Structure formats: structure tokens, C-alpha cells
C-alpha positions as CSV (number, residue, x, y, z in Angstrom):
1,M,-116.0,-10.9,-97.0
2,K,-112.6,-9.4,-96.2
3,I,-112.6,-5.6,-95.4
4,N,-109.6,-3.8,-96.7
5,S,-108.4,-1.7,-93.7
6,N,-105.3,-0.2,-95.3
7,E,-107.3,2.8,-96.7
8,F,-108.1,3.8,-93.1
9,R,-104.5,3.6,-91.9
10,V,-102.7,6.9,-91.3
11,P,-99.4,7.0,-93.4
12,P,-96.3,7.7,-91.2
13,G,-94.7,11.1,-91.5
14,K,-97.4,12.8,-93.5
15,D,-99.7,15.8,-92.5
16,L,-103.2,14.8,-91.7
17,R,-106.4,16.8,-92.4
18,L,-109.4,15.1,-90.8
19,A,-111.7,17.1,-93.1
20,E,-110.4,14.9,-95.9
21,W,-111.2,11.6,-94.0
22,P,-114.8,10.4,-94.0
23,T,-116.9,10.0,-90.9
24,I,-119.1,7.6,-92.8
25,V,-118.6,5.3,-95.7
26,K,-120.7,2.9,-97.7
27,P,-121.9,0.1,-95.5
28,F,-119.8,-3.1,-95.7
29,C,-123.0,-5.2,-95.5
30,K,-126.2,-5.0,-97.5
31,S,-128.5,-5.8,-94.5
32,K,-128.7,-6.0,-90.8
33,K,-128.6,-9.8,-91.0
34,E,-125.5,-9.8,-93.1
35,Y,-123.9,-7.4,-90.6
36,Q,-124.7,-9.7,-87.7
37,E,-123.4,-12.8,-89.5
38,L,-120.1,-11.1,-90.4
39,L,-119.6,-9.6,-87.0
40,K,-120.3,-13.1,-85.5
41,K,-117.7,-14.6,-87.9
42,H,-115.1,-12.0,-86.9
43,V,-115.8,-12.6,-83.2
44,E,-115.4,-16.3,-83.6
45,E,-112.1,-15.9,-85.5
46,L,-110.9,-13.5,-82.9
47,S,-111.7,-15.9,-80.2
48,A,-109.7,-18.7,-81.8
49,L,-106.8,-16.4,-82.5
50,Q,-106.9,-15.1,-78.9
51,R,-106.6,-18.7,-77.6
52,L,-103.6,-19.3,-79.8
53,H,-102.1,-15.9,-78.7
54,Y,-102.6,-16.9,-75.1
55,A,-101.1,-20.3,-75.5
56,S,-98.2,-19.1,-77.6
57,N,-97.2,-16.6,-75.0
58,H,-94.7,-14.8,-77.2
59,Y,-96.4,-11.4,-77.9
60,A,-98.7,-8.9,-76.2
61,L,-101.2,-6.9,-78.1
62,L,-102.2,-3.3,-77.1
63,L,-105.3,-1.8,-78.6
64,I,-105.8,2.0,-78.0
65,F,-109.2,3.7,-78.5
66,Q,-109.5,7.5,-78.8
67,G,-112.3,9.7,-79.9
68,M,-114.7,12.4,-79.0
69,D,-117.5,11.8,-76.5
70,S,-120.2,9.4,-77.8
71,A,-117.9,8.2,-80.7
72,G,-118.7,4.6,-79.8
73,K,-115.5,3.4,-78.0
74,D,-117.3,1.5,-75.3
75,G,-119.7,-0.2,-77.8
76,A,-116.9,-1.1,-80.1
77,I,-114.9,-2.7,-77.4
78,R,-118.0,-4.6,-76.0
79,H,-119.1,-6.0,-79.4
80,V,-115.7,-6.7,-81.0
81,M,-114.3,-8.4,-77.9
82,S,-117.4,-10.2,-76.8
83,G,-116.0,-13.7,-77.6
84,V,-112.6,-13.2,-76.0
85,N,-111.8,-15.1,-72.9
86,P,-111.6,-12.6,-70.0
87,Q,-108.5,-14.3,-68.7
88,G,-106.6,-13.2,-71.7
89,C,-107.9,-9.7,-72.0
90,Q,-107.8,-6.6,-69.8
91,V,-109.6,-3.3,-70.4
92,F,-108.5,0.0,-68.7
93,S,-110.3,3.3,-68.9
94,F,-108.3,6.4,-68.2
95,K,-110.0,9.5,-67.0
96,Q,-108.7,12.5,-65.0
97,P,-105.4,11.6,-63.3
98,S,-105.3,11.1,-59.6
99,A,-103.1,13.1,-57.2
100,D,-100.7,10.2,-57.0
101,E,-100.5,9.8,-60.8
102,L,-99.8,13.5,-61.2
103,E,-96.6,13.0,-59.1
104,H,-95.1,10.9,-61.9
105,D,-94.3,11.5,-65.6
106,F,-97.3,11.5,-68.0
107,L,-96.7,8.0,-69.2
108,W,-96.4,6.4,-65.8
109,R,-100.1,5.6,-65.0
110,T,-100.7,3.8,-68.3
111,T,-97.3,2.0,-68.5
112,R,-98.3,0.2,-65.3
113,C,-101.2,-1.3,-67.2
114,L,-99.5,-2.6,-70.3
115,P,-100.5,-6.2,-71.3
116,E,-98.3,-9.2,-70.4
117,R,-97.2,-11.6,-73.1
118,G,-100.1,-13.7,-74.3
119,R,-102.6,-11.0,-73.3
120,I,-104.6,-8.4,-75.1
121,G,-104.6,-5.0,-73.4
122,I,-107.3,-2.4,-74.3
123,F,-106.9,1.3,-73.3
124,N,-110.2,3.2,-73.5
125,R,-108.5,6.5,-73.8
126,S,-104.8,6.4,-72.9
127,Y,-101.6,8.4,-72.6
128,Y,-102.7,10.2,-75.7
129,E,-105.0,12.3,-73.5
130,E,-101.8,14.1,-72.5
131,V,-101.5,15.6,-76.0
132,L,-105.2,16.0,-76.7
133,V,-107.2,17.1,-73.7
134,V,-104.2,18.8,-72.1
135,R,-103.4,20.5,-75.3
136,V,-106.9,21.9,-75.7
137,H,-106.8,22.9,-72.0
138,P,-103.2,23.9,-71.4
139,E,-104.1,25.2,-67.9
140,I,-104.0,21.5,-66.9
141,L,-100.3,21.6,-67.2
142,C,-100.1,23.9,-64.2
143,A,-101.5,21.1,-62.0
144,Q,-98.9,18.6,-63.2
145,G,-96.0,19.8,-61.1
146,L,-93.8,20.6,-64.2
147,S,-91.1,23.2,-64.0
148,E,-91.8,26.4,-65.8
149,G,-89.3,25.7,-68.6
150,S,-90.9,22.2,-69.3
151,R,-94.3,23.8,-69.7
152,D,-93.2,25.8,-72.8
153,E,-96.1,25.2,-75.2
154,K,-93.8,25.7,-78.2
155,N,-91.9,22.5,-77.4
156,I,-93.8,20.4,-74.9
157,W,-96.2,18.7,-77.5
158,K,-93.3,17.8,-79.8
159,E,-91.4,16.4,-76.8
160,R,-94.4,14.4,-75.7
161,Y,-94.9,13.0,-79.2
162,R,-91.3,11.9,-79.2
163,S,-91.7,10.2,-75.8
164,I,-94.7,8.4,-77.1
165,V,-93.1,7.2,-80.3
166,N,-90.0,6.1,-78.4
167,L,-92.2,4.2,-75.9
168,E,-94.1,2.4,-78.7
169,E,-90.8,1.6,-80.5
170,H,-89.5,0.1,-77.3
171,L,-92.7,-1.9,-76.9
172,H,-92.4,-3.2,-80.4
173,S,-88.8,-4.3,-79.8
174,N,-90.0,-6.2,-76.8
175,A,-92.8,-8.0,-78.5
176,T,-95.8,-5.8,-77.7
177,R,-97.7,-4.9,-80.8
178,T,-99.7,-1.6,-80.6
179,V,-102.7,-0.8,-82.8
180,K,-104.5,2.6,-82.4
181,F,-108.0,3.6,-83.3
182,F,-109.4,7.1,-83.7
183,L,-113.1,6.9,-84.0
184,H,-113.8,9.7,-86.4
185,L,-117.3,11.1,-85.5
186,S,-119.0,14.1,-87.1
187,K,-120.1,17.0,-84.9
188,D,-123.7,16.5,-86.2
189,E,-123.8,12.8,-85.4
190,Q,-122.5,13.6,-81.9
191,R,-125.4,16.1,-81.5
192,K,-127.9,13.3,-82.5
193,R,-126.3,10.9,-80.0
194,F,-126.4,13.5,-77.2
195,L,-130.1,14.0,-77.9
196,E,-130.7,10.2,-77.7
197,R,-129.0,10.2,-74.3
198,I,-131.2,12.9,-73.1
199,D,-134.5,11.6,-74.6
200,E,-134.1,8.0,-73.7
201,P,-134.2,7.4,-69.8
202,E,-132.0,4.3,-69.9
203,K,-129.3,6.4,-71.6
204,N,-129.4,9.4,-69.3
205,W,-126.5,8.1,-67.2
206,K,-124.3,8.3,-70.2
207,F,-124.7,12.1,-70.5
208,S,-123.1,14.8,-68.4
209,L,-122.8,18.6,-68.7
210,A,-119.0,18.1,-69.2
211,D,-119.8,16.5,-72.5
212,M,-121.5,19.7,-73.7
213,H,-118.7,21.8,-72.4
214,E,-116.0,19.9,-74.3
215,R,-118.2,20.1,-77.5
216,K,-117.5,23.9,-77.5
217,Y,-113.8,23.0,-78.3
218,W,-114.5,20.9,-81.3
219,K,-112.2,22.7,-83.7
220,Q,-109.4,22.7,-81.1
221,Y,-109.8,19.0,-80.6
222,M,-109.7,18.3,-84.3
223,R,-106.5,20.2,-84.7
224,A,-105.0,18.4,-81.7
225,Y,-106.0,15.1,-83.2
226,E,-104.5,16.0,-86.6
227,D,-101.1,16.9,-85.1
228,C,-101.1,13.9,-82.8
229,L,-102.0,11.3,-85.5
230,S,-99.6,12.8,-88.0
231,A,-96.7,12.8,-85.4
232,T,-97.3,9.3,-83.9
233,S,-98.6,7.0,-86.6
234,T,-95.7,4.7,-87.4
235,Q,-95.1,1.5,-89.2
236,Q,-94.7,-0.3,-85.8
237,A,-97.7,1.4,-84.1
238,P,-100.2,2.7,-86.7
239,W,-103.2,4.8,-86.3
240,Y,-106.5,3.9,-88.0
241,V,-109.1,6.6,-88.7
242,V,-112.3,4.7,-88.2
243,P,-115.5,6.4,-89.7
244,A,-117.7,6.3,-86.6
245,D,-121.0,7.8,-87.7
246,D,-122.2,4.3,-88.5
247,K,-121.6,2.1,-85.4
248,E,-122.0,-1.2,-87.2
249,N,-119.5,-0.3,-89.9
250,A,-117.1,0.9,-87.3
251,R,-117.3,-2.4,-85.4
252,L,-116.7,-4.5,-88.5
253,L,-113.7,-2.4,-89.5
254,I,-112.2,-2.5,-86.0
255,S,-112.7,-6.3,-85.7
256,Q,-111.0,-6.8,-89.1
257,I,-108.0,-4.7,-88.1
258,V,-107.6,-6.6,-84.8
259,L,-107.9,-9.9,-86.7
260,D,-105.2,-8.7,-89.2
261,A,-102.9,-7.7,-86.3
262,L,-103.1,-11.0,-84.6
263,A,-102.8,-13.0,-87.9
264,E,-99.5,-11.2,-88.6
265,L,-97.9,-12.6,-85.4
266,K,-95.9,-15.8,-85.7
267,M,-97.8,-17.9,-83.2
268,A,-98.2,-21.7,-82.6
269,Y,-99.4,-23.9,-79.8
270,P,-96.5,-25.2,-77.7
271,K,-95.1,-28.4,-79.0
272,T,-95.1,-31.5,-76.7
273,T,-91.7,-33.0,-76.2
274,S,-91.2,-36.8,-76.4
275,K,-90.6,-36.9,-72.7
276,R,-93.8,-35.0,-72.0
277,R,-95.7,-37.2,-74.3
278,H,-94.4,-40.3,-72.5
279,E,-95.6,-38.8,-69.2
280,L,-99.0,-38.1,-70.6
281,K,-99.4,-41.7,-71.9
282,S,-98.5,-43.0,-68.5
283,I,-101.1,-40.8,-66.9
284,R,-103.6,-41.9,-69.4
285,R,-103.0,-45.6,-68.6
286,L,-103.7,-44.8,-64.9
287,L,-106.9,-43.0,-65.7
288,A,-108.1,-45.7,-68.0
289,K,-107.9,-48.2,-65.1
């Protein structure tokens, strides 16, 4: 079964209204067993493509995950990337910037963590926090050491969108492919997941009062996401709105998108030269003795 991911891709240059995008769709699989089999198949295919990606060493792949608290970012990364060799994959989680990071431009701390050729880099939250959380809480700008003129809220978000698009175009020109996932969770489903985190002792550590505080700003976050996704989804670095109320469906869709992204790359195992082949045959003869 091949999942068509194109219907979840945000078209470049068009206004986005998240109310028109579903948080849940018809299950891709008819049963739990079928889901497990398909996810296993995706993980195995991803493992094989990742080995080829690592050996080919021509491209880097950057996967960005954004979403509201409890949208399932951690679980999606854990399940989808479960078969990937850790040597070829790095995961970075970006939370509140440190004092040192605030002394630099807003892209600096994430740019340092971009994947090398042959690697897959995963950003669990990213530089997009600077046009999401910071937009919802503009008072954060005052702590970023910006001049008064550069904190103008009429222009700063458009300028940051432009900086982000320019960065992703630059990365694409230099063989880094960027794929971005917004895990689209409904407010009611978030409420249910928060209750689970409170009621189940083994999940208590996942919940904090800050999560409830941010929930108060739901409408502001949705507006920030709409503007952000509309302004920064491009042909080279697309956004995908992943219906996140059903975790299993979300993981299947994400794994399909990652597979498609890797399959589009022109990759091949390095060819052995005749000289190298001759050397190997000589070594083999020695070993055979």
C-alpha cells in the first residue's frame, strides 16, 4: 500500500486556513496488525535507503517537526526512525535559547546542527520557534538584544520568513533537502492527552504547568502557524500538515513522506575502480592462505 502524501502538502504561495485541514482522516489500515506490518515495511525500506544515503554521501536530509504540546513529535520520530543506523542520523531538540545563543542571530543555534552529507538530521522544534512562540509572546523579543527598530512587529515576521526561505534555498542549492512536518492536533485531542499524562503515573513526567499555560493561546498559535506555513512552504522545502489526532496514521504518513524524499535523490553505492578491485583480489588471496 502506497500512501498519497501530496494531499497533505502545503502549496507554495497560497494562504492557509488550518480549520480547512483535517486533524484526523480515515485510517490507512483496516486493523492494528495491518498497521504494524505496514509501519515495519516502511521502517525496513527506510533503513535500506538510509544505508544507501550514507554510502552515497552526496546529499543531506533535514527533517523538521513542529506542533503543539502532545502532538506526537517524539513518538513519531521514535517509531519512524527506529530502524535507522544511529551513525547516520542525529536528533536535536530546541527549547528555550541559552544566554549564549541569544547573543547571535535567531538562526545561529540551529544552523550549527545542520546534517552533514550522507546524514539525516532531525529537528524536534527548530528555528521556526522564532516565528511561532516568539510571535505569540512578543515580549520575548525584548530579551533577544535586538535594536528597537528591528523589533518592529509590523515587519519582523516577514523579515524572518524571508531569512528562513533564503536559508532553505541556500541549503537546497548545496545538496541539503529539507522536509517539514506540522503535526496538526485538535484542541480536544490535546485535552485528552493531557488527561492521560495526569492520570497515568508513568506519563506524569511528560506534563508541566507550562503546557497548560500555552494552551490558553491556542487561537494565537493557530494564526501564527497559518501565516508561517503559508509564507515558508516552497517547492524546495515543503510543509506537510499531518493529521495528528490518530498517532498511528500520522506515523505512517510521516514515514511515507520520508521514504519519498529519499527515493527522489539520485543515490548509488560508490563504484569500485579496476585498481581498487585488483587490490581487493590481492588481499583476498592473502586471507585465503
